[in-house]
LOFIZA-340713 format. One record per residue (C-alpha): x, y, z; residue number from 1. Coordinates in nm, 3 decimals. Layout:
N
{{X Y Z} NUM};
...
% end
This chain:
202
{{-12.313 -5.671 -29.837} 1};
{{-12.425 -5.803 -29.498} 2};
{{-12.537 -6.125 -29.666} 3};
{{-12.181 -6.183 -29.787} 4};
{{-12.047 -6.125 -29.437} 5};
{{-12.291 -6.378 -29.291} 6};
{{-12.213 -6.642 -29.554} 7};
{{-11.834 -6.606 -29.521} 8};
{{-11.862 -6.617 -29.143} 9};
{{-12.066 -6.938 -29.155} 10};
{{-11.817 -7.091 -29.401} 11};
{{-11.522 -6.987 -29.188} 12};
{{-11.382 -6.792 -29.482} 13};
{{-11.399 -6.432 -29.362} 14};
{{-11.046 -6.377 -29.492} 15};
{{-11.152 -6.412 -29.857} 16};
{{-11.150 -6.092 -30.066} 17};
{{-11.486 -5.931 -30.146} 18};
{{-11.539 -5.725 -30.459} 19};
{{-11.829 -5.479 -30.440} 20};
{{-12.009 -5.380 -30.760} 21};
{{-12.294 -5.128 -30.770} 22};
{{-12.438 -5.313 -31.071} 23};
{{-12.564 -5.585 -30.834} 24};
{{-12.780 -5.335 -30.646} 25};
{{-13.156 -5.299 -30.677} 26};
{{-13.327 -5.137 -30.972} 27};
{{-13.340 -4.758 -30.958} 28};
{{-13.709 -4.675 -30.919} 29};
{{-13.702 -4.295 -30.912} 30};
{{-14.022 -4.151 -30.767} 31};
{{-14.147 -4.500 -30.678} 32};
{{-13.863 -4.570 -30.435} 33};
{{-14.001 -4.696 -30.104} 34};
{{-14.362 -4.717 -30.227} 35};
{{-14.576 -5.029 -30.227} 36};
{{-14.811 -5.122 -30.511} 37};
{{-15.109 -4.958 -30.342} 38};
{{-14.925 -4.623 -30.321} 39};
{{-14.812 -4.649 -30.684} 40};
{{-15.168 -4.717 -30.801} 41};
{{-15.297 -4.430 -30.586} 42};
{{-15.057 -4.168 -30.722} 43};
{{-15.000 -4.287 -31.080} 44};
{{-15.287 -4.520 -31.156} 45};
{{-15.329 -4.894 -31.202} 46};
{{-15.240 -4.870 -31.573} 47};
{{-14.883 -4.757 -31.501} 48};
{{-14.847 -5.021 -31.230} 49};
{{-14.950 -5.293 -31.473} 50};
{{-14.721 -5.160 -31.744} 51};
{{-14.424 -5.156 -31.507} 52};
{{-14.489 -5.524 -31.440} 53};
{{-14.540 -5.637 -31.799} 54};
{{-14.331 -5.405 -32.018} 55};
{{-13.958 -5.445 -31.955} 56};
{{-13.883 -5.118 -32.136} 57};
{{-14.107 -4.893 -31.922} 58};
{{-13.922 -4.681 -31.664} 59};
{{-14.071 -4.552 -31.336} 60};
{{-14.133 -4.176 -31.305} 61};
{{-13.819 -3.972 -31.215} 62};
{{-13.752 -3.869 -30.856} 63};
{{-13.852 -3.508 -30.923} 64};
{{-14.210 -3.628 -30.979} 65};
{{-14.239 -3.791 -30.637} 66};
{{-14.558 -3.688 -30.451} 67};
{{-14.510 -3.424 -30.183} 68};
{{-14.670 -3.646 -29.921} 69};
{{-14.413 -3.925 -29.977} 70};
{{-14.084 -3.907 -29.791} 71};
{{-13.792 -3.995 -30.017} 72};
{{-13.425 -4.017 -29.926} 73};
{{-13.188 -4.043 -30.220} 74};
{{-12.932 -4.318 -30.165} 75};
{{-12.712 -4.248 -30.467} 76};
{{-12.469 -4.017 -30.288} 77};
{{-12.465 -4.228 -29.972} 78};
{{-12.403 -4.572 -30.120} 79};
{{-12.228 -4.549 -30.454} 80};
{{-11.960 -4.271 -30.461} 81};
{{-11.667 -4.504 -30.387} 82};
{{-11.790 -4.771 -30.629} 83};
{{-11.842 -4.578 -30.951} 84};
{{-11.879 -4.245 -31.128} 85};
{{-12.218 -4.098 -31.034} 86};
{{-12.290 -4.036 -31.402} 87};
{{-12.318 -4.413 -31.449} 88};
{{-12.619 -4.437 -31.220} 89};
{{-12.959 -4.357 -31.363} 90};
{{-13.227 -4.193 -31.152} 91};
{{-13.482 -4.440 -31.284} 92};
{{-13.441 -4.765 -31.479} 93};
{{-13.658 -4.990 -31.687} 94};
{{-13.622 -5.361 -31.617} 95};
{{-13.429 -5.397 -31.944} 96};
{{-13.182 -5.125 -31.839} 97};
{{-13.134 -5.282 -31.495} 98};
{{-13.071 -5.623 -31.651} 99};
{{-12.832 -5.477 -31.906} 100};
{{-12.612 -5.297 -31.654} 101};
{{-12.513 -5.633 -31.505} 102};
{{-12.316 -5.728 -31.820} 103};
{{-11.978 -5.589 -31.701} 104};
{{-12.020 -5.767 -31.365} 105};
{{-12.090 -6.093 -31.547} 106};
{{-11.775 -6.049 -31.759} 107};
{{-11.570 -5.996 -31.442} 108};
{{-11.708 -6.320 -31.298} 109};
{{-11.635 -6.520 -31.614} 110};
{{-11.275 -6.397 -31.597} 111};
{{-11.241 -6.540 -31.245} 112};
{{-11.410 -6.863 -31.352} 113};
{{-11.157 -6.886 -31.634} 114};
{{-10.883 -6.869 -31.369} 115};
{{-11.034 -7.176 -31.201} 116};
{{-11.182 -6.987 -30.905} 117};
{{-11.507 -7.053 -30.723} 118};
{{-11.715 -6.735 -30.725} 119};
{{-11.991 -6.638 -30.482} 120};
{{-12.229 -6.379 -30.625} 121};
{{-12.468 -6.202 -30.388} 122};
{{-12.699 -5.936 -30.523} 123};
{{-13.050 -5.807 -30.567} 124};
{{-13.312 -6.037 -30.717} 125};
{{-13.309 -5.852 -31.050} 126};
{{-12.931 -5.858 -31.089} 127};
{{-12.923 -6.229 -31.004} 128};
{{-13.192 -6.291 -31.266} 129};
{{-12.958 -6.125 -31.517} 130};
{{-12.676 -6.358 -31.413} 131};
{{-12.901 -6.661 -31.458} 132};
{{-13.003 -6.532 -31.800} 133};
{{-12.637 -6.513 -31.902} 134};
{{-12.564 -6.861 -31.769} 135};
{{-12.868 -7.032 -31.917} 136};
{{-12.893 -6.836 -32.241} 137};
{{-13.225 -6.669 -32.161} 138};
{{-13.370 -6.352 -32.310} 139};
{{-13.439 -6.040 -32.104} 140};
{{-13.810 -6.122 -32.103} 141};
{{-13.736 -6.469 -31.968} 142};
{{-13.502 -6.317 -31.711} 143};
{{-13.782 -6.086 -31.597} 144};
{{-13.995 -6.394 -31.528} 145};
{{-13.720 -6.515 -31.294} 146};
{{-13.805 -6.236 -31.050} 147};
{{-14.039 -6.482 -30.878} 148};
{{-13.738 -6.684 -30.756} 149};
{{-13.753 -6.706 -30.374} 150};
{{-13.510 -6.478 -30.193} 151};
{{-13.232 -6.639 -29.994} 152};
{{-13.226 -6.947 -30.217} 153};
{{-12.866 -7.047 -30.302} 154};
{{-12.810 -7.179 -30.654} 155};
{{-12.495 -7.363 -30.759} 156};
{{-12.374 -7.354 -31.120} 157};
{{-12.076 -7.553 -31.243} 158};
{{-11.871 -7.462 -31.548} 159};
{{-11.622 -7.625 -31.781} 160};
{{-11.379 -7.482 -32.029} 161};
{{-11.500 -7.539 -32.384} 162};
{{-11.281 -7.640 -32.678} 163};
{{-11.238 -7.275 -32.780} 164};
{{-11.129 -7.175 -32.430} 165};
{{-11.463 -7.018 -32.338} 166};
{{-11.634 -7.092 -32.009} 167};
{{-11.947 -7.302 -32.064} 168};
{{-12.218 -7.414 -31.826} 169};
{{-12.184 -7.780 -31.734} 170};
{{-12.491 -7.981 -31.829} 171};
{{-12.695 -7.677 -31.937} 172};
{{-13.059 -7.684 -31.836} 173};
{{-13.305 -7.804 -32.099} 174};
{{-13.589 -7.615 -31.941} 175};
{{-13.416 -7.295 -31.832} 176};
{{-13.642 -7.112 -31.587} 177};
{{-13.841 -7.423 -31.494} 178};
{{-13.525 -7.602 -31.384} 179};
{{-13.408 -7.299 -31.187} 180};
{{-13.740 -7.278 -31.002} 181};
{{-13.727 -7.652 -30.939} 182};
{{-13.392 -7.617 -30.765} 183};
{{-13.526 -7.331 -30.552} 184};
{{-13.840 -7.520 -30.456} 185};
{{-13.640 -7.830 -30.361} 186};
{{-13.411 -7.621 -30.141} 187};
{{-13.699 -7.445 -29.967} 188};
{{-13.883 -7.775 -29.916} 189};
{{-13.578 -7.928 -29.749} 190};
{{-13.535 -7.616 -29.535} 191};
{{-13.898 -7.648 -29.424} 192};
{{-13.847 -8.015 -29.331} 193};
{{-13.538 -7.930 -29.129} 194};
{{-13.726 -7.658 -28.947} 195};
{{-14.009 -7.901 -28.868} 196};
{{-13.754 -8.148 -28.730} 197};
{{-13.605 -7.872 -28.518} 198};
{{-13.266 -7.896 -28.689} 199};
{{-13.282 -7.553 -28.850} 200};
{{-13.291 -7.232 -28.642} 201};
{{-13.602 -7.022 -28.706} 202};
% end
């Protein structure tokens, strides 16, 4: 949410409406919330850690199984009550479930695109990977590979209206994920050059 505020402020467009959607939030990690990989391996073993990385259908342990020596503060009640019914939010999600919950948000965006609007989408890395998968026709497994996209890297997609009235990606990428990473790398390289020239605040 703060990222949207910063972007709109820099663009001089703070008056534009902002629609909040809980589906763009981070994956629900249950008992693993707030833990780094070392802690996960310590409490649940390296096998589970590896499976969570490679199997998109494996869910983290539920919150009730969190180790007693790990402090956990549930954010469900604090963040989401005004955005959705609490029954919609899972305690723990597999990558596939987290990618799938973005579908309604994507449909809302396509509706606005169909009205000829420019849409700024700001979300967690996983939810943005799901958006890219929708736009570029990628599978969930390919979307999972997109989680290596650098954070804070703006991507611009342009759309046209197809002959059947559907919104279609203009000049769709032939290489999908490779093209997406290429755009990110080019942006970060230019940012680095500007910083070296002293034209970009550190």
